[in-house]
CHARMM-style PDB file with segment names, atoms N, HN, CA, C and O in Angstrom:
ATOM      1  N   MET     1      -0.422  17.831 -28.123  1.00  0.00      PROA
ATOM      2  CA  MET     1      -0.554  18.020 -26.893  1.00  0.00      PROA
ATOM      3  C   MET     1      -1.599  19.395 -26.200  1.00  0.00      PROA
ATOM      4  O   MET     1      -2.518  19.397 -25.381  1.00  0.00      PROA
ATOM      5  N   ALA     2      -1.215  20.003 -26.648  1.00  0.00      PROA
ATOM      6  HN  ALA     2      -0.468  20.001 -27.313  1.00  0.00      PROA
ATOM      7  CA  ALA     2      -1.920  21.333 -26.382  1.00  0.00      PROA
ATOM      8  C   ALA     2      -3.171  21.497 -27.167  1.00  0.00      PROA
ATOM      9  O   ALA     2      -4.115  22.209 -26.825  1.00  0.00      PROA
ATOM     10  N   GLU     3      -3.102  20.793 -28.228  1.00  0.00      PROA
ATOM     11  HN  GLU     3      -2.335  20.215 -28.506  1.00  0.00      PROA
ATOM     12  CA  GLU     3      -4.558  20.463 -28.661  1.00  0.00      PROA
ATOM     13  C   GLU     3      -5.693  20.010 -28.160  1.00  0.00      PROA
ATOM     14  O   GLU     3      -6.836  20.467 -28.165  1.00  0.00      PROA
ATOM     15  N   HSD     4      -4.998  18.590 -27.521  1.00  0.00      PROA
ATOM     16  HN  HSD     4      -4.070  18.218 -27.517  1.00  0.00      PROA
ATOM     17  CA  HSD     4      -5.576  17.857 -26.646  1.00  0.00      PROA
ATOM     18  C   HSD     4      -6.207  18.580 -25.315  1.00  0.00      PROA
ATOM     19  O   HSD     4      -7.350  18.369 -24.910  1.00  0.00      PROA
ATOM     20  N   MET     5      -5.325  19.410 -24.750  1.00  0.00      PROA
ATOM     21  HN  MET     5      -4.397  19.581 -25.079  1.00  0.00      PROA
ATOM     22  CA  MET     5      -5.679  20.429 -23.631  1.00  0.00      PROA
ATOM     23  C   MET     5      -6.901  21.022 -23.676  1.00  0.00      PROA
ATOM     24  O   MET     5      -7.861  20.951 -22.908  1.00  0.00      PROA
ATOM     25  N   GLY     6      -6.673  21.796 -24.994  1.00  0.00      PROA
ATOM     26  HN  GLY     6      -5.893  21.853 -25.618  1.00  0.00      PROA
ATOM     27  CA  GLY     6      -7.730  22.902 -25.442  1.00  0.00      PROA
ATOM     28  C   GLY     6      -8.795  22.240 -25.349  1.00  0.00      PROA
ATOM     29  O   GLY     6      -9.753  22.739 -24.760  1.00  0.00      PROA
ATOM     30  N   LEU     7      -8.874  20.974 -25.906  1.00  0.00      PROA
ATOM     31  HN  LEU     7      -8.096  20.568 -26.385  1.00  0.00      PROA
ATOM     32  CA  LEU     7     -10.210  20.110 -26.308  1.00  0.00      PROA
ATOM     33  C   LEU     7     -10.770  19.525 -24.840  1.00  0.00      PROA
ATOM     34  O   LEU     7     -11.980  19.302 -24.795  1.00  0.00      PROA
ATOM     35  N   ILE     8      -9.998  19.268 -23.665  1.00  0.00      PROA
ATOM     36  HN  ILE     8      -9.015  19.449 -23.701  1.00  0.00      PROA
ATOM     37  CA  ILE     8     -10.427  18.579 -22.501  1.00  0.00      PROA
ATOM     38  C   ILE     8     -11.285  19.902 -22.060  1.00  0.00      PROA
ATOM     39  O   ILE     8     -12.440  19.801 -21.648  1.00  0.00      PROA
ATOM     40  N   TYR     9     -10.700  20.975 -22.171  1.00  0.00      PROA
ATOM     41  HN  TYR     9      -9.761  21.057 -22.506  1.00  0.00      PROA
ATOM     42  CA  TYR     9     -11.275  22.643 -21.486  1.00  0.00      PROA
ATOM     43  C   TYR     9     -12.444  22.764 -22.239  1.00  0.00      PROA
ATOM     44  O   TYR     9     -13.511  22.896 -21.639  1.00  0.00      PROA
ATOM     45  N   LYS    10     -12.413  22.740 -23.465  1.00  0.00      PROA
ATOM     46  HN  LYS    10     -11.546  22.633 -23.952  1.00  0.00      PROA
ATOM     47  CA  LYS    10     -13.468  23.162 -24.383  1.00  0.00      PROA
ATOM     48  C   LYS    10     -15.041  22.108 -24.212  1.00  0.00      PROA
ATOM     49  O   LYS    10     -16.222  22.428 -24.073  1.00  0.00      PROA
ATOM     50  N   ASP    11     -14.421  20.918 -24.294  1.00  0.00      PROA
ATOM     51  HN  ASP    11     -13.462  20.658 -24.407  1.00  0.00      PROA
ATOM     52  CA  ASP    11     -15.409  19.896 -24.441  1.00  0.00      PROA
ATOM     53  C   ASP    11     -15.825  19.070 -23.443  1.00  0.00      PROA
ATOM     54  O   ASP    11     -15.205  18.050 -23.141  1.00  0.00      PROA
ATOM     55  N   GLU    12     -17.145  19.543 -22.733  1.00  0.00      PROA
ATOM     56  HN  GLU    12     -17.649  20.372 -22.979  1.00  0.00      PROA
ATOM     57  CA  GLU    12     -17.298  19.168 -21.386  1.00  0.00      PROA
ATOM     58  C   GLU    12     -17.391  17.607 -21.368  1.00  0.00      PROA
ATOM     59  O   GLU    12     -16.853  16.943 -20.482  1.00  0.00      PROA
ATOM     60  N   LYS    13     -18.417  16.819 -22.846  1.00  0.00      PROA
ATOM     61  HN  LYS    13     -18.855  17.358 -23.566  1.00  0.00      PROA
ATOM     62  CA  LYS    13     -18.360  15.806 -22.381  1.00  0.00      PROA
ATOM     63  C   LYS    13     -17.345  14.650 -22.606  1.00  0.00      PROA
ATOM     64  O   LYS    13     -17.295  13.535 -22.086  1.00  0.00      PROA
ATOM     65  N   PHE    14     -16.338  15.405 -23.780  1.00  0.00      PROA
ATOM     66  HN  PHE    14     -16.378  16.311 -24.202  1.00  0.00      PROA
ATOM     67  CA  PHE    14     -14.735  14.844 -23.636  1.00  0.00      PROA
ATOM     68  C   PHE    14     -13.930  14.793 -22.356  1.00  0.00      PROA
ATOM     69  O   PHE    14     -13.024  13.989 -22.136  1.00  0.00      PROA
ATOM     70  N   ARG    15     -14.357  15.738 -21.537  1.00  0.00      PROA
ATOM     71  HN  ARG    15     -15.093  16.391 -21.715  1.00  0.00      PROA
ATOM     72  CA  ARG    15     -13.613  16.048 -20.510  1.00  0.00      PROA
ATOM     73  C   ARG    15     -14.409  14.988 -19.165  1.00  0.00      PROA
ATOM     74  O   ARG    15     -13.852  14.786 -18.086  1.00  0.00      PROA
ATOM     75  N   GLN    16     -15.382  14.584 -19.432  1.00  0.00      PROA
ATOM     76  HN  GLN    16     -15.834  14.748 -20.309  1.00  0.00      PROA
ATOM     77  CA  GLN    16     -16.256  13.676 -18.337  1.00  0.00      PROA
ATOM     78  C   GLN    16     -15.734  12.243 -19.141  1.00  0.00      PROA
ATOM     79  O   GLN    16     -14.963  11.572 -18.456  1.00  0.00      PROA
ATOM     80  N   GLN    17     -15.948  11.869 -20.057  1.00  0.00      PROA
ATOM     81  HN  GLN    17     -16.574  12.414 -20.614  1.00  0.00      PROA
ATOM     82  CA  GLN    17     -15.107  10.984 -20.527  1.00  0.00      PROA
ATOM     83  C   GLN    17     -13.855  10.585 -19.864  1.00  0.00      PROA
ATOM     84  O   GLN    17     -13.632   9.545 -19.244  1.00  0.00      PROA
ATOM     85  N   MET    18     -13.046  11.617 -20.102  1.00  0.00      PROA
ATOM     86  HN  MET    18     -13.227  12.462 -20.605  1.00  0.00      PROA
ATOM     87  CA  MET    18     -11.482  11.578 -19.665  1.00  0.00      PROA
ATOM     88  C   MET    18     -11.695  11.400 -17.981  1.00  0.00      PROA
ATOM     89  O   MET    18     -11.209  10.358 -17.543  1.00  0.00      PROA
ATOM     90  N   ILE    19     -12.132  11.981 -17.327  1.00  0.00      PROA
ATOM     91  HN  ILE    19     -12.528  12.828 -17.683  1.00  0.00      PROA
ATOM     92  CA  ILE    19     -12.382  11.733 -16.120  1.00  0.00      PROA
ATOM     93  C   ILE    19     -12.928  10.476 -15.794  1.00  0.00      PROA
ATOM     94  O   ILE    19     -12.590  10.190 -14.645  1.00  0.00      PROA
ATOM     95  N   THR    20     -13.594   9.642 -16.285  1.00  0.00      PROA
ATOM     96  HN  THR    20     -13.869   9.875 -17.218  1.00  0.00      PROA
ATOM     97  CA  THR    20     -14.354   8.279 -16.134  1.00  0.00      PROA
ATOM     98  C   THR    20     -12.965   7.536 -16.123  1.00  0.00      PROA
ATOM     99  O   THR    20     -12.521   6.988 -15.114  1.00  0.00      PROA
ATOM    100  N   LYS    21     -12.290   7.570 -17.396  1.00  0.00      PROA
ATOM    101  HN  LYS    21     -12.651   8.015 -18.215  1.00  0.00      PROA
ATOM    102  CA  LYS    21     -11.512   6.426 -17.770  1.00  0.00      PROA
ATOM    103  C   LYS    21     -10.313   6.760 -16.485  1.00  0.00      PROA
ATOM    104  O   LYS    21      -9.922   5.864 -15.737  1.00  0.00      PROA
ATOM    105  N   GLY    22      -9.860   8.098 -16.396  1.00  0.00      PROA
ATOM    106  HN  GLY    22     -10.177   8.826 -17.004  1.00  0.00      PROA
ATOM    107  CA  GLY    22      -8.700   8.223 -15.026  1.00  0.00      PROA
ATOM    108  C   GLY    22      -9.061   7.464 -14.256  1.00  0.00      PROA
ATOM    109  O   GLY    22      -8.408   6.508 -13.837  1.00  0.00      PROA
ATOM    110  N   LYS    23     -10.338   7.821 -13.901  1.00  0.00      PROA
ATOM    111  HN  LYS    23     -10.868   8.598 -14.242  1.00  0.00      PROA
ATOM    112  CA  LYS    23     -10.751   6.909 -12.470  1.00  0.00      PROA
ATOM    113  C   LYS    23     -11.169   5.364 -12.515  1.00  0.00      PROA
ATOM    114  O   LYS    23     -11.362   4.746 -11.468  1.00  0.00      PROA
ATOM    115  N   GLU    24     -11.306   4.745 -13.828  1.00  0.00      PROA
ATOM    116  HN  GLU    24     -11.149   5.247 -14.678  1.00  0.00      PROA
ATOM    117  CA  GLU    24     -11.011   3.357 -13.913  1.00  0.00      PROA
ATOM    118  C   GLU    24      -9.872   3.119 -13.653  1.00  0.00      PROA
ATOM    119  O   GLU    24      -9.627   2.387 -12.695  1.00  0.00      PROA
ATOM    120  N   LYS    25      -8.794   3.692 -14.464  1.00  0.00      PROA
ATOM    121  HN  LYS    25      -8.993   4.287 -15.243  1.00  0.00      PROA
ATOM    122  CA  LYS    25      -7.336   3.428 -14.832  1.00  0.00      PROA
ATOM    123  C   LYS    25      -6.804   3.745 -13.273  1.00  0.00      PROA
ATOM    124  O   LYS    25      -5.950   2.962 -12.858  1.00  0.00      PROA
ATOM    125  N   ALA    26      -7.114   4.530 -12.614  1.00  0.00      PROA
ATOM    126  HN  ALA    26      -7.808   5.166 -12.951  1.00  0.00      PROA
ATOM    127  CA  ALA    26      -6.453   4.700 -11.024  1.00  0.00      PROA
ATOM    128  C   ALA    26      -7.058   3.711 -10.141  1.00  0.00      PROA
ATOM    129  O   ALA    26      -6.759   3.710  -8.947  1.00  0.00      PROA
ATOM    130  N   GLY    27      -7.977   2.774 -10.677  1.00  0.00      PROA
ATOM    131  HN  GLY    27      -8.221   2.774 -11.647  1.00  0.00      PROA
ATOM    132  CA  GLY    27      -8.565   2.016  -9.554  1.00  0.00      PROA
ATOM    133  C   GLY    27      -7.738   0.452  -9.315  1.00  0.00      PROA
ATOM    134  O   GLY    27      -7.633  -0.232  -8.297  1.00  0.00      PROA
ATOM    135  N   ILE    28      -7.300   0.270 -10.505  1.00  0.00      PROA
ATOM    136  HN  ILE    28      -7.385   0.825 -11.332  1.00  0.00      PROA
ATOM    137  CA  ILE    28      -6.337  -0.962 -10.785  1.00  0.00      PROA
ATOM    138  C   ILE    28      -4.661  -0.651  -9.738  1.00  0.00      PROA
ATOM    139  O   ILE    28      -3.873  -1.587  -9.607  1.00  0.00      PROA
ATOM    140  N   PHE    29      -4.474   0.218  -9.344  1.00  0.00      PROA
ATOM    141  HN  PHE    29      -5.114   0.979  -9.451  1.00  0.00      PROA
ATOM    142  CA  PHE    29      -3.553   0.865  -8.691  1.00  0.00      PROA
ATOM    143  C   PHE    29      -3.969   0.599  -7.158  1.00  0.00      PROA
ATOM    144  O   PHE    29      -5.172   0.480  -6.925  1.00  0.00      PROA
ATOM    145  N   SER    30      -2.954   0.487  -5.993  1.00  0.00      PROA
ATOM    146  HN  SER    30      -1.977   0.583  -6.182  1.00  0.00      PROA
ATOM    147  CA  SER    30      -3.097   0.611  -4.937  1.00  0.00      PROA
ATOM    148  C   SER    30      -1.757   0.243  -3.984  1.00  0.00      PROA
ATOM    149  O   SER    30      -1.033  -0.673  -4.376  1.00  0.00      PROA
ATOM    150  N   VAL    31      -1.467   0.854  -2.902  1.00  0.00      PROA
ATOM    151  HN  VAL    31      -2.055   1.598  -2.584  1.00  0.00      PROA
ATOM    152  CA  VAL    31      -0.596   0.731  -2.143  1.00  0.00      PROA
ATOM    153  C   VAL    31      -0.273  -0.714  -1.877  1.00  0.00      PROA
ATOM    154  O   VAL    31       0.846  -1.221  -1.950  1.00  0.00      PROA
ATOM    155  N   GLU    32      -1.639  -1.434  -1.492  1.00  0.00      PROA
ATOM    156  HN  GLU    32      -2.548  -1.022  -1.432  1.00  0.00      PROA
ATOM    157  CA  GLU    32      -1.389  -2.778  -0.911  1.00  0.00      PROA
ATOM    158  C   GLU    32      -0.990  -3.714  -2.094  1.00  0.00      PROA
ATOM    159  O   GLU    32      -0.204  -4.639  -1.887  1.00  0.00      PROA
ATOM    160  N   LYS    33      -1.680  -3.421  -3.711  1.00  0.00      PROA
ATOM    161  HN  LYS    33      -2.318  -2.670  -3.879  1.00  0.00      PROA
ATOM    162  CA  LYS    33      -0.874  -4.383  -4.618  1.00  0.00      PROA
ATOM    163  C   LYS    33       0.403  -3.973  -4.796  1.00  0.00      PROA
ATOM    164  O   LYS    33       1.172  -4.866  -5.151  1.00  0.00      PROA
ATOM    165  N   ALA    34       0.961  -2.659  -4.625  1.00  0.00      PROA
ATOM    166  HN  ALA    34       0.336  -1.934  -4.336  1.00  0.00      PROA
ATOM    167  CA  ALA    34       2.124  -2.621  -4.720  1.00  0.00      PROA
ATOM    168  C   ALA    34       3.048  -2.897  -3.874  1.00  0.00      PROA
ATOM    169  O   ALA    34       4.222  -2.905  -4.243  1.00  0.00      PROA
ATOM    170  N   ALA    35       2.750  -3.133  -2.780  1.00  0.00      PROA
ATOM    171  HN  ALA    35       1.796  -3.126  -2.480  1.00  0.00      PROA
ATOM    172  CA  ALA    35       3.480  -3.876  -1.343  1.00  0.00      PROA
ATOM    173  C   ALA    35       3.501  -5.346  -1.651  1.00  0.00      PROA
ATOM    174  O   ALA    35       4.530  -6.016  -1.559  1.00  0.00      PROA
ATOM    175  N   GLU    36       2.374  -5.814  -2.009  1.00  0.00      PROA
ATOM    176  HN  GLU    36       1.538  -5.270  -2.084  1.00  0.00      PROA
ATOM    177  CA  GLU    36       2.116  -7.162  -2.367  1.00  0.00      PROA
ATOM    178  C   GLU    36       3.232  -7.930  -3.686  1.00  0.00      PROA
ATOM    179  O   GLU    36       3.842  -8.999  -3.727  1.00  0.00      PROA
ATOM    180  N   LYS    37       3.112  -6.894  -4.543  1.00  0.00      PROA
ATOM    181  HN  LYS    37       2.617  -6.026  -4.509  1.00  0.00      PROA
ATOM    182  CA  LYS    37       4.479  -7.295  -5.817  1.00  0.00      PROA
ATOM    183  C   LYS    37       5.688  -7.271  -5.233  1.00  0.00      PROA
ATOM    184  O   LYS    37       6.541  -8.151  -5.341  1.00  0.00      PROA
ATOM    185  N   LEU    38       5.785  -6.143  -4.533  1.00  0.00      PROA
ATOM    186  HN  LEU    38       5.092  -5.428  -4.445  1.00  0.00      PROA
ATOM    187  CA  LEU    38       7.337  -6.011  -3.884  1.00  0.00      PROA
ATOM    188  C   LEU    38       7.744  -7.161  -3.089  1.00  0.00      PROA
ATOM    189  O   LEU    38       8.906  -7.569  -3.098  1.00  0.00      PROA
ATOM    190  N   TRP    39       6.737  -7.737  -2.343  1.00  0.00      PROA
ATOM    191  HN  TRP    39       5.794  -7.406  -2.335  1.00  0.00      PROA
ATOM    192  CA  TRP    39       6.878  -8.517  -1.396  1.00  0.00      PROA
ATOM    193  C   TRP    39       7.337 -10.095  -2.206  1.00  0.00      PROA
ATOM    194  O   TRP    39       8.252 -10.820  -1.815  1.00  0.00      PROA
ATOM    195  N   ASP    40       6.462 -10.363  -3.376  1.00  0.00      PROA
ATOM    196  HN  ASP    40       5.719  -9.774  -3.694  1.00  0.00      PROA
ATOM    197  CA  ASP    40       6.812 -11.468  -3.977  1.00  0.00      PROA
ATOM    198  C   ASP    40       8.149 -11.655  -4.889  1.00  0.00      PROA
ATOM    199  O   ASP    40       8.752 -12.696  -5.152  1.00  0.00      PROA
ATOM    200  N   TYR    41       8.474 -10.045  -5.368  1.00  0.00      PROA
ATOM    201  HN  TYR    41       7.985  -9.200  -5.155  1.00  0.00      PROA
ATOM    202  CA  TYR    41       9.767 -10.081  -6.061  1.00  0.00      PROA
ATOM    203  C   TYR    41      10.787  -9.997  -4.868  1.00  0.00      PROA
ATOM    204  O   TYR    41      11.964 -10.176  -5.182  1.00  0.00      PROA
ATOM    205  N   MET    42      10.553  -9.790  -3.761  1.00  0.00      PROA
ATOM    206  HN  MET    42       9.597  -9.644  -3.507  1.00  0.00      PROA
ATOM    207  CA  MET    42      11.989  -9.875  -3.032  1.00  0.00      PROA
ATOM    208  C   MET    42      11.956 -11.459  -2.257  1.00  0.00      PROA
ATOM    209  O   MET    42      12.964 -12.040  -1.856  1.00  0.00      PROA
ATOM    210  N   GLU    43      10.665 -11.936  -2.170  1.00  0.00      PROA
ATOM    211  HN  GLU    43       9.846 -11.464  -2.496  1.00  0.00      PROA
ATOM    212  CA  GLU    43      10.776 -13.725  -2.164  1.00  0.00      PROA
ATOM    213  C   GLU    43      11.423 -14.497  -2.704  1.00  0.00      PROA
ATOM    214  O   GLU    43      12.218 -15.341  -2.290  1.00  0.00      PROA
ATOM    215  N   ASN    44      10.902 -14.066  -4.207  1.00  0.00      PROA
ATOM    216  HN  ASN    44      10.256 -13.381  -4.543  1.00  0.00      PROA
ATOM    217  CA  ASN    44      11.830 -14.668  -4.890  1.00  0.00      PROA
ATOM    218  C   ASN    44      13.186 -14.944  -5.248  1.00  0.00      PROA
ATOM    219  O   ASN    44      13.762 -15.977  -5.592  1.00  0.00      PROA
ATOM    220  N   ALA    45      13.707 -13.252  -5.009  1.00  0.00      PROA
ATOM    221  HN  ALA    45      13.239 -12.413  -4.730  1.00  0.00      PROA
ATOM    222  CA  ALA    45      15.029 -13.336  -5.042  1.00  0.00      PROA
ATOM    223  C   ALA    45      16.091 -13.918  -3.922  1.00  0.00      PROA
ATOM    224  O   ALA    45      17.299 -14.094  -4.077  1.00  0.00      PROA
ATOM    225  N   VAL    46      15.468 -14.113  -3.007  1.00  0.00      PROA
ATOM    226  HN  VAL    46      14.487 -13.970  -2.880  1.00  0.00      PROA
ATOM    227  CA  VAL    46      16.158 -14.833  -2.021  1.00  0.00      PROA
ATOM    228  C   VAL    46      16.133 -16.396  -2.065  1.00  0.00      PROA
ATOM    229  O   VAL    46      16.770 -17.055  -1.243  1.00  0.00      PROA
ATOM    230  N   LYS    47      15.348 -16.990  -3.091  1.00  0.00      PROA
ATOM    231  HN  LYS    47      14.831 -16.455  -3.759  1.00  0.00      PROA
ATOM    232  CA  LYS    47      15.365 -17.956  -3.373  1.00  0.00      PROA
ATOM    233  C   LYS    47      16.075 -18.838  -3.870  1.00  0.00      PROA
ATOM    234  OT1 LYS    47      15.625 -19.971  -4.038  1.00  0.00      PROA
TER     235      LYS     47
END
């Protein structure tokens, strides 16, 4: 893990790739989606 952290610190191209991938990954999560899934689970639980 320390090796990868050093790589992120030293390698600008790698760091930018990781930032881009992180932002893409974060885009799939939202409060609205989480609330919708929770609501669906709760509706199914009471059926």
